[in-house]
C-alpha positions in Angstrom: -25.4 9.1 -12.6 -28.3 8.9 -10.2 -31.1 11.5 -10.8 -29.5 14.0 -8.3 -26.4 14.5 -10.4 -28.2 14.7 -13.5 -29.7 17.7 -11.9 -27.1 19.3 -10.1 -24.4 20.4 -12.6 -22.0 21.2 -9.4 -22.1 17.3 -8.8 -18.6 15.8 -9.1 -18.2 11.7 -9.3 -15.4 11.5 -6.8 -16.8 14.3 -4.0 -20.9 13.2 -4.2 -21.1 9.9 -5.6 -21.3 6.4 -4.3 -18.0 4.3 -4.1 -18.1 0.6 -3.9 -15.2 -1.1 -2.4 -14.2 -4.5 -4.0 -11.7 -6.4 -1.7 -10.7 -8.3 -5.2 -9.9 -11.8 -3.0 -13.3 -12.4 -1.8 -15.7 -10.7 -4.1 -15.8 -13.4 -6.9 -14.1 -16.1 -8.1 -13.9 -17.0 -11.6 -11.9 -20.2 -12.2 -12.9 -22.0 -8.7 -9.5 -21.8 -7.2 -11.1 -20.5 -4.0 -9.5 -16.7 -4.5 -11.5 -14.0 -6.2 -10.1 -12.7 -9.3 -10.9 -10.1 -12.3 -13.0 -11.6 -14.4 -14.9 -12.7 -11.2 -15.4 -8.9 -11.0 -16.6 -8.6 -14.6 -18.6 -10.9 -14.4 -20.7 -9.2 -11.7 -20.7 -5.5 -13.1 -24.0 -5.5 -13.5 -25.0 -5.8 -10.1 -23.1 -3.0 -9.4 -24.6 -0.6 -12.3 -25.9 -1.4 -15.3 -29.0 -3.7 -14.3 -32.7 -2.2 -13.4 -32.1 -3.9 -10.1 -28.4 -3.2 -9.2 -27.1 -1.0 -6.8 -26.5 2.2 -9.0 -23.1 2.5 -7.6 -20.5 5.4 -9.1 -16.9 4.2 -8.8 -15.5 0.9 -7.5 -12.2 1.4 -5.3 -10.0 -1.9 -5.8 -7.4 -3.2 -2.7 -4.1 -3.7 -4.2 -3.6 -6.4 -6.9 -0.2 -5.9 -8.2 2.5 -8.4 -7.2 3.2 -9.2 -3.5 4.7 -11.9 -1.1 1.3 -11.6 0.6 2.9 -10.2 4.3 0.0 -7.8 5.1 -2.9 -9.0 1.9 -1.2 -7.5 -0.5 -0.2 -4.0 1.2 3.5 -5.4 0.6 3.9 -4.2 -3.1 6.7 -5.9 -5.1 6.0 -4.5 -8.0 3.3 -1.1 -8.9 3.0 -1.6 -12.6 2.2 -5.2 -13.1 -1.2 -7.5 -12.4 -0.9 -10.1 -9.6 -1.2 -13.8 -12.1 -3.7 -14.8 -9.0 -6.0 -11.9 -9.6 -5.7 -12.1 -13.4 -3.3 -10.8 -16.4 -3.4 -7.2 -17.6 -5.6 -7.9 -20.0 -8.4 -9.1 -17.9 -7.7 -5.4 -15.9 -8.2 -3.1 -19.5 -10.7 -5.6 -19.8 -12.5 -4.4 -16.5 -11.9 -1.0 -17.1 -13.6 -1.3 -20.5 -16.6 -2.9 -19.0 -16.9 -0.9 -16.1 -17.0 2.5 -18.1 -19.6 0.9 -20.2 -21.9 0.5 -17.5 -21.0 4.5 -16.2 -18.6 2.6 -13.3 -15.1 4.4 -12.3 -12.4 2.6 -10.9 -10.1 3.4 -8.5 -7.2 1.7 -7.2 -5.3 1.6 -3.7 -1.9 3.0 -4.5 0.6 1.9 -1.6 3.3 4.3 -1.6 4.5 4.6 2.3 6.3 1.5 2.1 7.1 -1.5 -0.4 7.4 -5.3 -0.3 11.2 -6.2 0.8 10.7 -8.3 -2.2 10.7 -5.2 -4.1 13.7 -4.8 -6.8 14.5 -1.0 -5.6 14.7 -2.4 -1.7 17.2 -5.4 -3.2 19.2 -2.9 -4.9 19.2 -0.6 -1.4 19.9 -3.0 1.0 22.8 -4.6 -1.3 25.2 -2.1 -0.5 25.6 1.7 1.1 26.7 2.9 -2.0 24.1 1.6 -4.3 22.1 4.6 -5.9 19.0 3.3 -5.0 20.6 3.1 -1.0 19.1 6.5 0.0 15.5 5.4 -1.4 14.3 3.9 1.6 14.6 5.1 5.6 18.1 3.6 6.3 19.8 5.0 9.4 23.0 4.2 12.0 22.3 2.4 15.3 22.6 3.7 18.6 26.1 3.0 21.3 25.3 -0.3 23.0 24.0 -2.1 19.8 20.3 -0.1 20.2 18.1 0.5 17.4 18.0 4.6 16.2 15.5 5.7 18.1 12.2 3.9 20.0 9.6 4.2 17.9 7.1 1.3 17.8 5.4 -0.5 14.7 1.7 -0.1 14.3 2.0 -4.4 14.0 3.6 -4.1 17.1 7.3 -4.0 18.1 10.0 -1.9 17.0 9.8 -0.2 13.6 13.5 -0.5 12.7 15.3 -3.2 11.9 19.1 -4.3 11.4 20.6 -5.5 8.2 23.5 -7.8 8.7 25.4 -7.5 6.1 25.4 -3.3 5.8 24.7 -3.2 9.6 22.4 -0.4 9.3 18.7 -0.3 10.8 15.8 0.3 8.1 12.5 1.8 9.2 9.4 0.0 8.9 5.8 1.6 9.9 4.4 -1.5 9.8 5.4 -5.3 9.2 9.3 -5.7 9.0 9.2 -7.2 5.2 7.1 -3.7 4.6 10.3 -0.7 4.7 9.2 2.5 4.2 10.1 4.4 1.0 12.2 7.8 1.7 9.7 10.1 -0.4 12.5 13.0 0.7 14.4 11.3 -2.5 13.3 13.1 -5.6 14.0 9.9 -7.7 11.5 8.0 -5.3 8.5 10.5 -5.7 9.2 10.8 -9.5 9.2 6.5 -10.2 5.6 6.8 -7.8 4.5 9.5 -9.9 5.4 7.3 -13.2 3.8 4.1 -11.4 0.7 6.3 -11.0 0.9 7.5 -14.9 0.8 4.1 -16.1 -2.5 3.4 -14.6 -4.2 6.8 -15.4 -2.8 5.4 -19.6 -4.6 2.5 -19.4 -7.8 4.3 -17.9 -8.1 4.5 -14.4 -10.3 7.0 -13.0 -8.2 7.9 -9.7 -6.7 6.7 -6.7 -7.4 5.8 -3.0 -3.8 7.1 -1.2 -2.6 4.3 1.5 -1.4 5.6 5.0 -1.0 9.0 3.3 -0.8 10.9 6.3 2.7 9.3 7.2 4.4 9.1 4.1 7.3 11.3 5.6 9.3 10.6 9.3 11.2 13.1 10.9 14.4 13.6 9.3 16.3 13.4 12.9 14.6 10.0 14.0 13.8 11.7 17.6 12.9 9.3 20.4 9.0 9.7 21.2 8.0 10.1 24.5 6.9 7.6 26.6 3.2 6.4 26.0 1.4 5.1 29.2 -0.5 2.5 27.2 -4.0 1.5 27.7 -4.0 -1.3 29.3 -0.9 -2.8 31.7 0.1 -5.5 29.5 0.7 -2.8 26.5 2.6 -0.4 29.1 5.0 -3.2 30.6 5.8 -4.4 27.2 5.9 -0.9 26.1 8.9 0.4 28.6 11.1 -2.9 28.2 11.4 -3.1 25.0 12.0 0.9 24.2 15.5 0.7 24.8 16.6 -2.6 25.1 19.8 -3.2 23.2 19.6 -6.4 20.3 21.3 -8.9 20.1 23.8 -9.8 16.7 25.8 -12.5 15.7 
């Protein structure tokens, strides 16, 4: 807490404090494998706060450190309640919390609750059959006639936002990469599971969360076509209009 905070009783760390973003994999490498890790971060906490020449920050926000196939730099989460072994162990994480708090540093985690990895057990169950209890945990839709996807929605990463699953012959929605299927947050089981994951980390001493892409957690339930957008460049416009309603080829 800085001098202004000490003198102002209305000061709140999450609103008024200085939050330092730690991109873990490039911050500090403790074991020499070329990838930053939790022990490396712990060894530099005095730089952030605790020493006379420190930055004097109030909190750190860690980019995702959960197990991930790394299709999107950890934003494709395969387990919400574990630490990726590349970054350390759960004991390392607990030590980070203790050492950060000892220096007056709060810890925020990055929660990726719009989608999971396609390697997450929830999605593996969901795509196993249309009758699986977790089928509705993701956004599945029938294709349109002529082998077309459910709508003309585009992925933020380019291309269609729908991928056809050959086994169950339906499409799943992904706002980002096809390896990042969107969760169906209208399903109460999904919401309960995500709340449980947040509680897991709060119980370990985490002080709060940064909510990834929270402005896009829900899709229109009817999945209507988006209006045509002309694009900013001729190539982008041409590509969009050519892809918008083309059928997909299936074996």
